N, C-alpha and C positions, 0 to 999 in steps of 0.2 A: 649283073644287070641292075639298073637303077630302081629303087623302090620309092613309093610315095612317102613312107616313114621308116625309121629304124624299128620301131615297136608300135604295135596297135594293142591297146588294152580295152577289153570288152567288159564294161560295167564300172560304175563309180561308187560302189558300196565301200565298205571299210577296206577290203583288200585292194580294189581298183584305185581308190583314192590315194592310199599309201603308196601303192605301186607307181602310179604316174608321178607323184611327188618325188619318189626316190630316183626315178629315171630322169626327170627334169633336173634334179640336183646334180647328177652325173653328166649333164650336158647331152643326153641321148635324145634324139629327136622323136618324140612320141606323140601319139594321138589316143585319146580316151574317148570311146563311144559309149554313150549312156542312153538307155531307152526312155527314161523319165525326162520331162521338160525342165525339171529342177533338180540340180544335185542336192541330195539329202534325203530325197524320198525314194523309197517308202521309209518312213520313220518308225520302224517296227521292232527294234531291238530294246531289251531292258538295258543292255550295255553295262551291267556291272562288272567291274574289272579291278584287279589289284593295283595298288599304288605304283607297282613296278612298271606298269603299262605307261603311265604318265612319264615316268623317269626315263625308261629305255627309249621310247619313241618321241620324246620331247614334245608331248601334248601339253599345252598351257593349262595351268590350274583352273583358270576361269572357264575352261570347256568342260568342267565336272561339276556335279551337284555337291551337296554337303558331304563331309567326311563320314565314312563308316569306320568304327573302332572295334567292332566284334561281330560275332555271328551267334545265332541260336538255332539249334535244330530240335524241333519237337516231333518226337517218334510216337509209336502206339502207346508205350508206357514210359519210356526214357526221354530225358531232356538234356541236351548238352549246351552249356553256356560258355563262351570263350570271349573274354574281353582283352584286348591287346594294349600294350603300353603306348602305342603310337597308331596313327591312322593306318589301316590295312588296304583301304580302297575306297572307291566312290563310283557312282554311275556317271558314265559319260553322257554329255549332251550329244545323242547320236547324230542328229541332222547337222548341228553345228560343227562337230568334229569333221565330218565328211566335207562339209563346205569349206572349212579351214584348210584341209589338206589339198583340196582342189585349188583353192586360191593360191596357196604357196606353190603349187606345180605351175599354175599360170604365169605367176610372177618370174618364174625360172625358164619360162619358154614353152611350156606344154601347150598342146592343142586339145580342143574339146569339140565334139559333136553331140548335142543334146536332142532328145525327142527321136532318137534314131535306134532302130534295132538291127542288130547283126543277124543275118539269116543263115549264113554257112561260111565255111572256109574255102579259100582258093588253094588248090594243090598242083604241084608240078613235080614230076620225077620223085614221088615219094616224100616231098617236103611240103609244109604249109607255107604259102607265100602271101597270104592276104585274106580278105574277107568281102562277102557281098552284104549290102545293107539296104534298108529302106526306112522311110520316116519323114520327119520334118525337112530334112536336107535332101529329099528325093530318093531315088534308087541308084546304085552304082557299085563299083568295085574299088578297093583300096588294097595296095600291096605293101608289104613290110618284110624285114628280115625275120621278124618274130611276132607271132600273135599270142597274146595272153589272155586266157579265159578267166575273168574275174566276176562272172555273172551270178555267183551265189549258188544255192541250191538247185536252180533251174539247170545249171551246168549245160548251157546252150551248145557248147562246142566240145568239152572234154568227154562227156558221156557219148556223144555222137561219134568221136574219134576212137572210142573204145578203151580210154584210160580206166574206166570203172563203169559198173552197171548199177543204175538206181533201182533199189528194191523197196517196195511199198513197206514190207515188214521192218525196215531199218529207218522209216520216216518218223522222226519225233516231231510232235506238234505242240504248240503253246499258244496261249492268249493271256493278255494282261489288261488291266485298267490303269490309267494314270488318273489318280484320285486326289481331290482337294478336300479340305476340312478334315484331314486325318490327324491323329495324335500319336505319332510314332514315339516308342519308348526310347529312352537314353539310359546308357549305363552310368556308373558311378563317376567315370572319367568324363561324361559329358557328350560322348559320341554316340551315334546311332548303331543299332544292330541290324544286321541282315538276317531276317527270319526265314527258316525253311520249315515246311510241314510235310511229314512223311507218314505212310501208314495205308492199309488197305481200305480204311474208311475215310481217308482224306484225299489220297492222290495215287491210286494203284499204278505201279509201273512209272512213276514220276514223282514230282514234288509240287507243292504250292509255295508261294513266297510273298512276303512284304518286304520291300526294299525302300527306305526312306530316301527322298531327295532334298527335303527341307523340313522345318518344324511343322508344316501344314500339309505336305504333299508326299504321296508314295506311289511307287509302281508295284502292283500287287496282281498276282495271277496264278496260272496252273499250267503245268506242262505234263505230257506223257511222253517219256523218252523211249520206252519200250512199247510199241504198240501191240506186241504179241502177248504181253502179260495181261491176264484177265482175271477178275474175281467175279463170284457169283453176284448176280444182280447189280451189276456195275452201272454207275450213272454217267452222265456226261460230264465233261470237265467243268462246264459252266455250273452245273448243280453242286459238284464238290466245292467249287469256289464260293458259291452262294452261302454254304454253311459257314465257311471262314468268315466271310463278309458280315454275317448276321451276328456271330459269336465273338469275334476278336475286337476288343476295346479299342484297338488302334484305328480301325477303319469302319466301325459299326456306323457312325454318322457321316462317313465320307461319301462324295459322289464322284462319278468320272466326268473328265472332260476330253479324254482321248481313249480309244481302244486300239491295241496293237495285237496282230497276229502273225506268227511266223512258223516255219518248219525247217528242220535241219536232218539230214541223213547222219545217223550215228554209226559210223563204221570204223573209226579209228584213223581214217584217212588213207590214201592210196600210197603204196610204196614207190611207184613210178608216176611222176607227174608231168613228164615231158615226151615230146616227140621231135622229130626233125623240124625246126622252125616253129615250135609250139610248146607253151607252158600253160599250166593251170594252177591257180593259186586260191586259197581261202576255201570258202564253202563249196566252190565249184568242183573240188575234189575231197570234200568232206573233212577238212581240217578244222574240226570242232572238238573241244575237249569232251571226251565221252562222259565224264562223271556228271558235270553240272551243265553241259551244253553251252558253255561259253565259247564264243566264236570270234569276238572282235580282236582280242590279244593274239590269237592264233593267226588270224588274217593279217595282222600287221607283221608278224614274224615271217609268215610265208611270203608276203610281198617284199620284204627286206632282203630275205635270202635270194629270191628270184631276181631282184634287181642287181644284186651282187654277181650272180651267175651270167646275167646278160652282159654287165660291164666286162666280165673276162672274156666272154664270147666275142664281144666287138673287138677287144684288143687283138684277138687271133684271127678275126674275120672268119669265124667258125660257128655256125648255128645249128650244128648237128645234135642229135639226141645225146650222144656221148659227152660233148662239150657242155650242153645245158643241164646234164645230170648233176653238176656241181650243186644245184638248187636242192635236189633230193638229199644230197650228201650233207649239206649244212643243216637241213631240217633234222636229219636223223642224228646228227652229232649234238645238236642243242636240244632237241625235244623228243626224239624217237623213243628213248627208254620210257620217259615219263608218260607218253601217249600209250604205249604198249601196256604199261601197268595200269593206267587209268581205264583202258578198254577191258582188262580183266576184272577190275572192280566194278565197272559198269555192268558187265555180264551177270555178276553176282547181285549186285545192289538192286537192279531193276528187275530181277526175277525172284526177289526175296519175299518170304512171308514175314509177318509182323515180328516173330521172334528173332529172325535174322536181322531185321532192320534194328531192332533194339540192341542186338549184339554189336552192330556197326557203330551205333551211337555211343555205346560203352567204350569202344575202342577210341573214338575221337576224345572222349573225356579223359583218357589216360595219357594221351599224347600231349606234350606241351606245346605252347603257342608257336614257338620259334620253329620247331620241327614240322608242324602243320604247314606253316608258310612255305618252308622249303620243299615240302612234298608237293604242294599245289603248284608252285612256281617252276617245278622241274630242276630245282637246285639242290636236291637232297643227296646226301652221301649214302653210300651202301649201309653204314651203321644206322642211318635214319630209316631206311627201307627194312632192315632186318628187325629193328625194335618194333615197328608197326606190325610186321608179319607175325612176330611172336604173340601178338594179341589177337590174332585172326581166327583161332579155332572157336567155333560157335557161329562165325560169320561165313568162313570159307571151309570147305571140306579138305581133306589131306591132298587130294589129286591137284586141286586148284592151288593150294599153298605151295606144292611142289613145282607147278608150272610157274608161279609167281617167282620162286626163288631162283629158278633158271634164268628168268628174264633179268632179274637183278644182277646176277653174276655175269651174263653175257656181255 
């Protein structure tokens, strides 16, 4: 049966914009439906990401802010300072990156519908065959061989189709200010630090941050990644951040010109992200790094793997769940173990009392910079994992250490 498109992508966020670009590059006739009237909004992500993101996904350097060459974690009593011999990452220009990807897709033949909301899927004989929509382009139906949910945490289709269940107790929330007239610190090598603030008196169940974008501007905010963790007389995130704002010399005299708010479900992601004629990528199936809540790089990987699976499905004219499961297999092979281990660390870290947080920071101080990078990027060896695990007593109990060891070996 003839379809309107080979693929319909729902959402033009980081996952959707990368997805439509990858499909167009492969000459797959695809449509991206975006509810906002302008690609790039909402512009809500801090978008701090390793340098590896720029290199792996061919993101132009000019779409990033100034280089970061190290990080500092300020705990209840412990402080970890790591300065690397070269740039470790930078903040993406979030709006501009999404527009860049969409424009690349358009030049390769992709189609877009803006100001249009997808309402539901069309199904036939147990297969997803299209979507219904309404908005600036009116109301209607469109058919496709595959529908891809890239709608972010709202998960407008994936949750409805039963791929996962959104649970309020797993919803991490955050806000940040984009501040000017800041004076961010630099290390001896001349690069900025990414600063994290942790502890029950600073950010219970989460962390605060100051991430420089230039010599006068920073993104600074507060997140609660584990909403179930509470402390006595807990204040609002805004009040906790206000204390950092008033006391930290880097931002004491700074003022905001933007406010960003966002939320992510922190679950470690779904094991199954496909159905017959359907796939879900990025935040729509909670593919967010559990430790720090980084989602952009994961969304790019998710979109790239999904595009590879669609390309293979097209070659075989087979859009079944079994054929599309290549996407989940690629994800598991590249990031599965790293994600599982990150979820274990998340479960301990964001349920930790102050003495455990200090123990975590002491571990980081003992791990060399190269190993830390490999651990975070999912490129660590078993030797790297076991080295870190030997330092874990005081942060993890014996049962969790044992479970972590089994995950490493598997």
